[in-house]
N, C-alpha and C positions, 0 to 999 in steps of 0.2 A: 757549552756544556754538551756531553754527549751520553744518552742513555742506551746500553747494550742489553739487548735480551735475547739474540740469537746465539746463546751459548750460556755460561754462567751469568748471573744478572750483574753488572756492573755500570758503574756511573764514572765519567771521566770529565774533569775540567780542564783548564790550561795549565793548571799546576800538577796535574796528574790524577791518578785513581782516588775516589773519594770512598771511605768506609761509610756503607749504609746500613750496617747493623746486622742482626741475626735473621735467620730465614724467615720469620714471620713478618718482620719489618720489610724485607726485601720483596715478599710475595705482595704487601700493601702497596709498595711501589710499583710493581710489575703490573698490578691490576689496575693502577691508574695510568700507567705508562702506554697500555696498549690502545689508549683512545686519549691521547693528549689534549689538553684544553677543554675537553668535554666533560661535565658533572657526571659523576657516577653515584647513584643513590647508595646511602649507607647500607640498606638491606643486601643490594647486590656486592658492594665491597666485603661485607661479613661473609656472605656465601662464597666468594671467591678466595677468601683467605682460610676460612675455617670450615666450609662445607656444612655438613650437618651435625658437626661435633664442636659448635660454638660454646665457649665457656659461659657461666652465668653472668659476668660482669664483662660481656664481650665489648660493649662500647665503650667501657672505660680503657680496655686494653687497646682498642682501636685508636682512641685518642692519644693514648700515650705514644703509639707507633707513629701517628701523623705529626705530633709534636717533634718528635725526634728527627724524623725525616725532615722537617723544616729546618730544624737545626743544623743537621748534616749538609743539606742542599745550600744553604745560604740565600742571599737575596736575588741571585741571578734568576733560578727557576724555583718555584715553591709549590705547596699544595694550598689551594685556596678552598673556603667553604662557599658554594654558590646555591643559588635556589634548587637545583636539582640534585645537589650532594657535594662531593669533594671533586676537585679536578686539578691536576698537574699543570702548571702554567708552560710547559715545554712546547715548542712547535712541533710539527710533524716530521721536519728534517733533523730533528735532535734525536729521534727514536729509531734505532736500526730496523725493528720489525716494521714500523710505519713506512720507512723508505723502502724496505724490502716489497711490500705489497703494492705501493704506488708505482715503482719500477716494473712489476709484473704488468699492471694496467697498461703503462706506457708502451712497454714491449708488445703487448696483444695489438695495440693500436698500430704501432709502427710497422708491423709484419706486413701490412697491406702495401707500402711504398717503400720500404727500405728493408729487406730481409737481413742484410749483412748488419745493418745498424741495430737492428732488434736482437740479432744474436750477440752483438758486443754488449749491449745493455742487459741482457739476461746473464751473461758471464760475469759482469761487474756486480750486478744485484746478487747473484749467488755467492760471491766473494765476501759477502756481508756476513755469512755464517760462521761460527767459530766453534762448532760442535752442536750437541744437543740444545735446543731453546729452552731457557728458563731451567737449565741444567741442575742447579743447585737448590731447586724449591720443591716442597711436597703439595700435596692435595689434588682434589678431583679436577678442579677447573684448571689448574697448571697441566695436569695429564690431558684433559680434553684441548686445551690451546696448544699443548705440544704435539698432538696428533693431527690436529688440524695444519699447523704449521708445516709438519713433515710432509703432510699430503700435498700441500701447496708448493713445497720445495720439490717434490717428484715430479709434480705437474710440471713446474718450471724446467726440470731437468729433461723431461721427455720433450717438451717443446722446443728446448734448445737444440737436442739430438736431432729431432725432425727437421729444424731449419739448417743443421750444419750438413746434414744428408742432402738437402735439397739444393745447398750450394756447392756439393761436390766435394764436401772436405772430409771424405770417407777415412782416408789414412790417418789424418790428424786427429780424428775423432776417436778412434779405437782404444787408445789408452784412457781417455777420459770416460768412455763407456764402461771400460773394466772397473775404474775406480767408483763410478756412480753404482755398479751393480754390486760391489763390496758392501756399500750402505742399503741396498735395495735388491736383495739376491732373488726375489719371487717376482720383480716388475717384469711382466711380459713384453710391455712396450719397450722397454730397455734392452731387452734380450733380442727382441726382433731387430732393434736399430743395429745391435752389434752385429748379428747374423748378416743383415744386409750390408754393413760396412766391411766385414771380412769377404764376403762373397764378392763384392764389387771389386776389391784391390786384388784378386786371385787368390785369397787365402781360404779355398773352399774347404780343405780338410780341416783347419781351425773351427770354421764355421759348423760343420757336421759334428764335430766333437763336442762344441758347446751345446749344441742341440740334444746330444745323448745325455750330457752332464746336467742339462737342464731338466730333462724328462726324469732322471733318476732323482734329482734333488725334489721335484714337485711330488713324485710317488712317495718319498720318504717323508718329507714335511706335511704334505696336505692329502696324500693317498689320491691325487688325480693326474690327469694326463695334461701336458699343454694344451692351451686353447687352440680353437680352430684356425685362427690367423696364423699363429706358430706352426701349426702342423702343415698348413698351405705352404708357407714359406719354405719350410724343410723340404717339401715335395718339389718346389721349384729349384732349390739349390741341388737336389738329387739328379734332377733332368737338366741341370745347366741353363735354366731359363735364361736367355740372353738380355732379356729386360733389367734383369739384376745389374747389369754392367753399364746402365745408363742412369743419368740423374733422375731422381724420384719424379720432378716436375714433368718429365717428358713421358714418363709411364702413364701419369694421370692423363696427359694429353693424348696419348694413344688410346687407353680404355675410353675416352670420350669421343673418339672418332676423329681428333686432330691429327696433326703429323708430329713425329718426334723430332722433326728439325724446326717446328714452330717456336720462336722466342716467347710468345704469349699464348699458351694454351687456353682453349676456350672452356674453362670450367665454371659452372654457375657459381657466382659469389654473390647470393641474393640479400645477405643480413643486411638490415637498415644499420646506419651508423651507430657506433656505441654511444650510449647516452652520455651526456656532458656531465650530468650530476647524478651520483649513485652513492646513497649512504646508507650503511648497516647492511642488514639482511646476511649477516655473516654466516650463520649456521644453514639457512636456506640455500645461500648460494654454494656452500661447501657440499650440502647433499645433492643438490643438482650436479654439479660438476663431478663429483665423485662417482655418481651413478651413469653418468656419460662416459667417462673415463673407463669405467668397468664393462662387463658384458650386458648390462640392462639395456635393452632396447628402446625403451620408452619412460619419459619422464613428464609428468601431467602436473602442472602448477595450477592452483585453483584459489579463488578468493572473491570477494564482492568487487563491485566495480569502482575503480580509481585507487585499487589498492596498490599498484604497482607490479603486477603480474607480468606485463610485457617487458617493463624495463629490466626486472630481474632476469626474465628469459633472454634477452638481447644480451646482458652482460655475461651470463653463464654461457652462451652460444660463442660469444667473441672469445671467451676465456679457453674454450676448449678446440677451436675451428682447426688448429693445427693438427689436431688428432683425425681430422677428416679431410685427407687431402684430395679427394675426388669432388669436392665442393660442398655447397650449402644453399639448400633451397629454402625459400621463405614466403608465407602467405598470410595476409590477414583475411580470416574466414569470415569476418563480419556478423560474428555470432553475437555481438552486443554492440553494434554500431547505431547511433540514434537515425532512423530515416532510411536504413539499408538492410536489404534482406540477406540472411546468410547464403554464403556461395554454394552452389551446388558441387558436389564431389568431382562430377565429370568435369566442370569447367577447371576445376583446380588441377586434375589429372592432366588435362590438355596443356595447361601453362608448365606444370613440371616436366612434362615429356618433351615439349619444345625446347625447354631449357637444357635438357640433356641430349639436344640434336636430334631428335626424332622428327622426321618430315611430317608435316601437317597432315598430308594425305593419308599417312600410315597409322594415324591416331584413331583408335576404335570409337565408335559412336555409342557404345554400350559401357556403361560405367563399371561392370564387372570385368569386361575385357580390358579395358583401359588400366584398371587396377592390376590386373594379371600382368599386363605387359610393363607396367611400372615395376612391379615387384622382380620381374625377370631381368631387367636392366640394373635395377639396384642389388641384385644379389651378389655380385663379385665386386660391387663399389663400397667405398668408405665415404659415405655420406650423411650429412646431418640435414635434417628435415626441421624447420621452425614452423609449427603452426599455430598462429596467434589467434585469440578469440574465437575458440571453437565454441560451436551451439550445442554440440552434444557428441555422443559417442557414435551414432549413425552416420555423422558427418565427417568423422575422423578416421574411422577404421580403413576406408578403402586407401587413404593417403599415407598408409603407414609403410616404410620400406621393409624390405624383407632381408634375410640373411642375419648373420651374427657381426657384422662389421659396421652397419650404418646404425643411426639412432634417430628418434624422433623427440622432440621437445614441444610440448603443447601448453597453451594457456586457456582456461575457461572460467567462467563464474561459478558453475556447478561442478562438484567433483566427479570425474568420469571414472566412477569406482568399478565399472564393468570392463575395463580395459585389462587384457590379461598381462601379468607380469610387469605392470607399471609400477614406478615409484611416484607416489603422490606427495605433494608438498603444498601444505595450504598456508596462506598469507594472512596476516592480521595487520591492524595499523602499526605505525611505527613507533618505537618507545619515544618518550617525550625529548630526551636528549638528540636523538637522530632527527626528529622532526625540526628541532630548532636548528640543527646543522645544516638541512636542506634548505631552509630559509636563507641562511647566512651565506650558503655557497651560491644560490641564484641572485643574492642581492648585491649588484655591483657597486652600490652607492655606499656601503659600508654602514648603513643605519643599523642593521641587525647586531653586526659586531658591537657596536657602540651601546646598543640597549639590550642587554642579554635577558633581563627579566621581562621586558615588554615583547621580545621575540619570542620567549618560552610560552607566554599568555597568548600571542598570537599563533602559535603552532597548536596550542590546546584548543582553541576557538576552531581552528581548522579541522579538529578531530583527530589530529596526527594521521589525516589521510593524504598520502602522496598527491593525489590529484588536487585536492584541496590547496594542498602547499604550493603547487605549481602555478594554480590559477593566482592565488595569492601574491606569489612573487612576481607573476607578469603584471598584475595591477600596480604593484609598487614601483616597477620599471616604468611602467606608463605615468607614474605620478612621482617623479624624482624628489619633489620638494615637500611631499607630504610626510609629516612624522609617523613614526609606527604606531603611535597612541590613537592616530585617527583610524587606521585599519583595525584597530582593536576595538575602538568604541562602535565601528559599524558592524563588526561582526558579533558585537555582544548582544545586539538586537535580534532575538530568535525570529522575529516576524519577517526581516529582511535579510537573514544570513545566507540563504539559498540564492536571493537576488545578488548578493555581493560576490559569491563564489561562482561567478561566471565572467568570462573574458574572451572576446570573440568566438572561436569554435569550441572552447572548453568551458563546459557547464557540469556542476556536480548534478544539478535536477535532470539534465538530460540523461547523464549517466544511469542514475536510479530509475528514470522514467522507462528505460528499455526493458530492464528487469520486470518492473511492475506491469508494464503492458503485455509482455510475453504471458504473465498469468491472467491477466484480465481479460485478453482477447482469445485465450485458449478455449478449445472446444471441450476440453476435459473438465468434469465437475469439480475434483479437487482442486485444480489451478484456480477456478472461479471462486470457490469458498475461500481459499487462501487469500486471493485478491480481496475479498470483503473483509476478511478479518485483519488485513495489514493495516489499515488504517486504525481501526478501534484499538489494536494493542499498543498504539503509541500514545494513546489517551493518558494513561497515568504518568505522572512525573519520576517515578522511582527507578532506580537502575536496571531491575529485572524483573521478570514475572515467573512465579512457579506455574505449573500445569493446573492445580486447582484454581488458582485466581485467574488465571486466563480463561478457564472453563466458565467461571461465573461472568467474567467480563464479554465473553462471546455468546453466552447463554446456551452453550453446548455442554453434552457431557463429556467427561475427561479423555475417554478412548478417541473420539471424534477430534478432540481439541489436540491431543498429541499428534495424531495424523496431519492436522493443518499446520501445526508448528513444524513438523518434520519437513513438510514441503517448503515452508518459508525458510527453513534452514538450507535445504538444498539449493534454493533460488538466491542464497547468499543475501537475503533481506532480514535475516536474525541470525544471532549468534548463540552458542550454548557451550560455556567454559565448564559448567557444572551438570552433571545429569539432572535432568527434571526441571532446570532454570533457563530461562531464555531472555536475551537482552538485544536491544537494538543500538547501533552506532548513532552518535548525538544526530550526525547529517541525516543519516537515514530516517531518524524520528522526525525531524524537521519536515521532511518530504512526507512521511506517511501521515502526518497531522494536515498537511494540505490535501492529501487524498481524502481522509476522513472527512473535512470540512466540504469537499465537493460532493462525497458519496451519500452523506445523511445529514439529516437536519440536526440543529444544535440539541433539540429535546432528546432526539434517538441517540446521539453521541452522549450526552449527559446521563441517560438512563444506563448505557452500558458502562460508563465511569462508576456511576452510584453502585452498580453491582459488585465491581471491584472493591471499591471503598468500603461496602458493607461487610464483605468476608474478611478485609482486613481489620476492620474495627471490631466486628463481633469475636473474631479469633483473639485478637489482642487484649479483650476485654476478658475473655475465658482465661488466657494466659495469665493476667495481671491477677486474677483471683487464685490460680494455683501458686504462683510465685509469692504473693501477699506479704508485702513489707510496710504496707501503710493501709488504714483502715478505710480510705476512700474508694478502694476497689470494688468494695461490696455492692456498690450502687451502679455499675457500669452495664452498659446494655450488650448482652452477648448474643443478639439474633444474628442468624446467618454464620456461626462459628463453625470452623471445623473442629473435629474431635481431638481433644488432647487428653491423654490418659493420665499424666501425673506431673509434677513439678519439674523434673528434669526435661520431660518432652516439652513443656510450656516455655521453658528457658531456650531450649534449641529452636524452637520454632520462631520465636521473638529474636533471637540472634540472627537467624537467616533471613528475616524479614525487616530488621531494624532499620537499615538505610532507606527501604521503600515505605516504612511507616514515618519515618522523619520527613521524606519528600511528600507523603500525603499531607501531613501537616502544613508544610509550606504552600502547596497546591490549593488547599482548602482556604487557608488563611487570605491568599491573594484573591479569592473569588469575590466578585461584585454581589453576589447572592448571599443574604445574611444566613440562610439555612445551611448552605453548603459551607461557609466560612465557620460556623460553629463547629463542624467537624473537627477542627484543629485543636479545640478544647477536649474533645473526646480522645484523641490520640494523645495529648499531654497527660491527662489522667490515666490512660492506659499504660503508658510507658513508665510511670512513676516508679512502680515497684521493680521493673527490670533495670532501669537506670540505677536505682539505689543497690541493687544485687551486684551489678556491674562496675559501681563507682563511675559511672558515665556523667558526671556533674556538670561537665562544661556543656554538653548537649543538653542536659535537663534544664540548665538556666536558659539556653536559647530557645529551646521549645516552650517552657513556661513564659518566657517574654513575649514570644509570638502569641501565644494562647491569651495573655493579659491584654494585648492590643485587641484581639477580637472581643473580649469581653467588655473592654471599654468602648469598643464601636457599637455593641449590642445593648450597652448600658446594663450589665448583668451584675448586680451588687455581690452575690454568692460567689460568682466566678472570679470577680476582680479579688476579693478577699483570699479565695483558695489559692489562685496562682501567685498573690503576693507572698502568702507563706510558702509556697513551694519554691519561688525564688529564692527567698531567704535560706531555706534548708540547702538548696545547692551552692549557694554563695558560701555559707558555713563550711560545707564539705570540702570546697576549694582552698579553706583556711583563709578566706578575707572576712575575718571577724568582725572587725568594726561595720563594715558595709552590711553584714547580716545583721547585726542589732539594729541598724536603721531600717532594714527592710521588715524586720520582725515587729517593730513597733508600727509601722504603717499598716500591717496586716492586722495587728490587734486593734488599731483604730477601725479598720473596715469591719472587722467581727463585730465589735461592740456598736458600731453604727448600726447594724443590722439585728442586732440581738442574738447573734450566734454563740451561745455559750459553750456549745461543744468545740467549735472551730477556736474560740478563744483560748480554751482548756488546752488543746494541742499545741497552739502557739506559744503560750506561756511555758510548757514542758520544754519544748525545742529551744526556746530563748535561752532558759535556764542552762541548757548544756553549753552555749555559745559564751554566756556570762562566766560559767565555770572554767571553760577553756581560756578565757581572758583573765582568770584569777580572781574575779570579783565573786568569791564564795558566799558571803552574806547576801547580796543581791540575787545570786543565782539560787540560793536556798529559798529565798521568799517568793520568787517566780515559780519555782518548782512545786512548793507546797500549794500555791494557788492554782497552779494548773492540775494538780493531784485532786484537788478538791473539786475543782469543776469537772474532771473526768469521772469522778464518783456520782457527782450530783446529775451528770447527763447518762449515766449509765454506762460508759464506754469502757469494758473492761480491758479492751486491747490497749487503749491509751492510758488506762489507769497502771496497767502492768509496766509500760514504759516509764512512766513517772517515777513509779516505786523503785525500778532499777537505777534510774538516775538519782534518786535520793539516797539508795544504799551507797553508791559511789561516793556521793558528796560527803555522807556521814563518815566513810573510811579515811576520805582525805583530811577531814577535820579531826581526826582521832577517835571518833566516837564508834568503836568496833561493835560493841553490842547492838546499837541502834542499826548499824550498817547491815549487819546479819539478819536481823529481823526484817527490815525493808526489803532485801533481797530475796529472803525465803518466802515472803507473800508474794513478791513480783513473780518468782519462779511459779509458784502454785496457780497463780492466775494465766500464765502463759501457758501451762500444761493443760489447764482447763479449757482454754480457748484454742488447744490444737495449734499453738503458734510455735512452730520448730525454730524459726529465725529468732525469735524473741528469746526462747529457751537458751539457744547457743550463746547470745549476747550476755544474758544473766549469768550463766555458768562463767563467763570470762570476767564478769564484775565480781562474781564471787571470790573467784582466784586472786583478784587484784586485792580485794579487802582482806585477805588472809596474808597476803604478802604484806600489805601496809602493816599489819599486826604482827609482823615477822613470825609467821607460822607457815613457811614453806611446804611442811609435810602435808597439811591440809589443802594447801592452794594447788599441789601438783596434780592429784587425779582430777580436780575440778577444770584445770586448764587443759589436761588430756582429754576429758569428755568434751569439753568446748571446742578443741581444735576437730577432733574427729566429726563432731556435728556440723561444723563450718564446712569442713571439706565434703561430707555426703552433700551439703546444700550448695556447694560449689561458689560459697561466699568468700571472694579473695579477701576483702577488708576485714571480716572477722576473723579468717584465717591468720592474717598477719598480727592482728592483737592478741589472738590465742597464743601464737608461737612466742610472741613477746613475752607473755605471762608464763608459758611454760620454761623458757630460757631463764626467767629471773628464779623461777622455783629451783632450777638446777644450781644456780648461782648462790641461792640462800643455803644449799645443801653441800656446797663445796665442789660441786661437778662442774668444773670452769670449762673443760673441752666441750662437753654436752651444751652448756649455756652458751657458748661462742657459736657452735653450729646452728641452735634453734634461733639466736638472734639474728645471725647473717641471714638465715632464710626468711625470717621476719622482714629485715630491712629490703632485702631483693623485691619482696612482694609490694612493700608500702611505696618503694621508688617508683615500681613500674604502674601503680595505679595512682600515683602523685597524691599520696596521702603525707602532705608535707610537715603537719604539726606531729604526727606520729613518727615520721622520718627523724625528725629532731631528737625525740626521746630514744628512738632506736640506736641512733649514733652514740648517745651518751650511755646507754645501757651496754651496748657492745664494747664501748671505751672501758666501762668499769670491768667487765668480764675479761677483756684482753689485759688489762693492768694487773687483775688478780692472778692470771695465767702467766704473768712475767713478759708480756708482748708490750712493753711500753711504748716503743716508737710507734706501732700501728693505733694503740689507744690515743696518743697524742693526735694522729692524723684524723681519727673519727671525732675527737673533742672539737677540733678546728673546723671540720666540715659541718659540725651542729651548730657552732657559733655562728658561721657564715650563713648556714639557712634561716638563723633567727633575724638576720639584718631585715629591717623594713617590714617586720611580722609583729604582730601582737600575741607573743608566747610567753607570758612572763614566767609561768612555772617551768616549762621546758627550759628557758633561757638560764634560770636560776639553777637548774638541775644539771646542764651541759657545764655551767661554771664550778659547780661542786666536783663533777668527776674530773673536770681538767685542772682544778687545783689540786687533787689528791694525786694525779698523774705526775704533774711538775714537781709535787713534793718528792715523789719517789725518784725522779730522775736528778734531784738535787737543784732544782731552780727555786730555792726555798721563797725569795721575796715575791716571785711572779706567782707561786702557789697561794701564798697568804692573800694576794691583792683578790685573785679569783674566788677564793673561798669566803672573804669578807663579803664580797659582792653577792655570792650566792646566799649568805646568811641574811643579809639585809633584803634581799628579795623574798625569801622564804618568810622572813617575820613580817613583811609587809602584807603578804598573801594570808598569813595566819595559819600556816600548815605545820605538822609535826617535824617535816625534814629540817626546820629551822633549828630545833634543839640538837638534831644530829650534827648538823655543821658547827654548831656552837661549842659542843663536846670535842669535836676535831680540833677546831682552833684552840680549845683551853688546853689540850693536851700537847699542843705544840707551844704552849706558853704565849698564846696571843689572846687575849680576852678583851 
């Protein structure tokens, strides 16, 4: 099977062309085919296919396309779901785009030993093109990829032209160059090649005419003159330069001081060999080569140690070296080499000048004079200079060639931002899928290919750092009989990870040590302060640090802290992907903690960590009080809190620090010190409201489980009861109702054992909701009345309002409308008196539901609308979904079916997104009912079936009965009378068993159809 992307997207098998569907489906295939065999995360796949305009149900659309693609492709090649996303199981040889790129790399390598073979390979590779790549596909990613490929094709054409000229094939090349210029009319390198070819074969008048037309064309299209190189070439043609009539290699030899008759001109070819393994870095490589192809004189690649700067620079240099026929100079400046001092510019200039055949006795001993001589010699050459591992701008500046024909490619750890007119390219760690590919390519044993999940984990433990990946691959090579899981286990131990990431002369620790020592040993005060701060900043476990937290941690003011953080950023010991927030790479953090342990005592480090913890704890406590969805927030300790002005600010701050707070709880819980371990319980209490607001129930369960373990370790009866109740609530919100009932009973037992009447009342109220959701209305009502009585007894008006709201809903469901309205009115007045906006929004929703059950949509509608507005103001997505459901049902009751469908669909989208499983079942049934009434029967059936499937394995008796009711109605309307009767009977029996009013409605429906 062959996948063709270099033209219209096509798939061919032995039997002919395969129909792969519409444009979006072909785009899905193309997005997977550009990296065959490697998983593409769903988010990346969606971005490539839809960009920023993805539809609401984009995942469903994507899954549909993937299913159809599997069906179209058959068993030979398919699309598989892997840990990192989806992957096309094709081999690289089956995709023309991948073969094109691989062949270009092979041709670059072959140039050194077999120029004719390289030219033949380039020609056959360019023959893969069938027109504009991905020609029939829309989208931003497609446009970017197409432009990138066109640039690569142009580079390949230019390299082929240069090779053919060097081989003396001037006459044969002329027609090809004209064709290539039809596609790329503004490419000055191709124009220059055609000018040289015409002049060499004696067609001087055509060459001059071509130059004149080029000058006019550039003036009309771009408003510019031809570049300096074309102008010089034009002057050479005008004065009949005899060197234009000999092969280009001989000209280069003459320039360098050799003989035109020499078969091997002595040009500097100092680039180290092409790296054997190079994966990814497509955008960065393209940017570097594009800049080197253009008039840009300097490209500076920067990034932390071990990130792969030198490898990228070498690949880029090899890819463009044919554009620099006068040679390539290379030097490792030792700016980040363990145990070595950076090279002096004069020493490097002496090396370069000797390579350009300047006699040693003629090389000046003054650096400025040597630099001037270097610039003079390189002014008329087309030379590439690769300066690897630069220490700084002052080391690099004298080594830059002059003129507009030569270029410099520099690598350094810190960005060399003061270099004039340079293109700066920063490198970060590899994407996870590319990291795994690096290990697989370096592993000749095949272990990585056979265990992709373990390989992915191994790459993760290497921090996706190229140096760490190379070291791990080398260790695997030295131990061919060890399974991958052994390396995974050894790297999982953070205490020994840096020890494991060392092999012979390669060590991650030494790489990091060079950068840290440069700060530590510096005479500059800021560098010394940054070195002292480096270890302390690694002490918290969270993924990043804001400036205020870092300032408390370092015990410095915020402006000083920002200055220190900026210095560590420049040294590549910190990263900052968002203004005001800083993070460390995992391996850098391991090293920094070693530094902290050496530099300060345990008490000193703990004091710094405690300062950071206090600002997190105090501010999260203050945020919880502002968010306030639970009465327990009032007793939290807000000491050390940052100022938060309102609820929205509190939610935003907690969202920013959420991952850090979860990490703080884990770090505290694992502390051997009981006092520090207790911090995990503070975090769990403080995050309770935020997790309720954002429906983060899975995180909430794990956090409270962790806190409960600490409570048991400290033998704190109150905390054990509180966290048992919180775990039950989190489990209930995830739809695991049976487990929730058990957990609530355990919490009740704990509260009763310590005589906590308030905790008992709250638990009884929350338990009643779960019992109600399970359809146990009588038991739920009894539990609720007990909870309400205890809330009144203990004077907790907040809990009393919640209990009354639940009671109102229960009365409504059981057909007691007057009681429901009274209870809800009392609950609303309490919530208003308490200043509880969240409670008011919920109670308004309950009011709307009560009126809907009483078949009074006119009174329900304004209450649902008011509730929706308040939930949206509060940012409560769970409440928004429920309010939208109520509003949709009011439209349904008033005969506005289209509006009802819109509101219910919006509610379903939110409920699915935040995993409200039980509400999702109801919404599928409600939406099916609205669709049926609007005549969309097939869609109605589909939603009913989805709702029934969601009920499988769950205890949702009311929702299951409701779905059966709506399915029975829809089946009746499509003429499936017998199946309709079965589902309606089942719904009736379930409703009757639950004792709710819906039983009578279904009975009437059966009776009207002659089935009683």
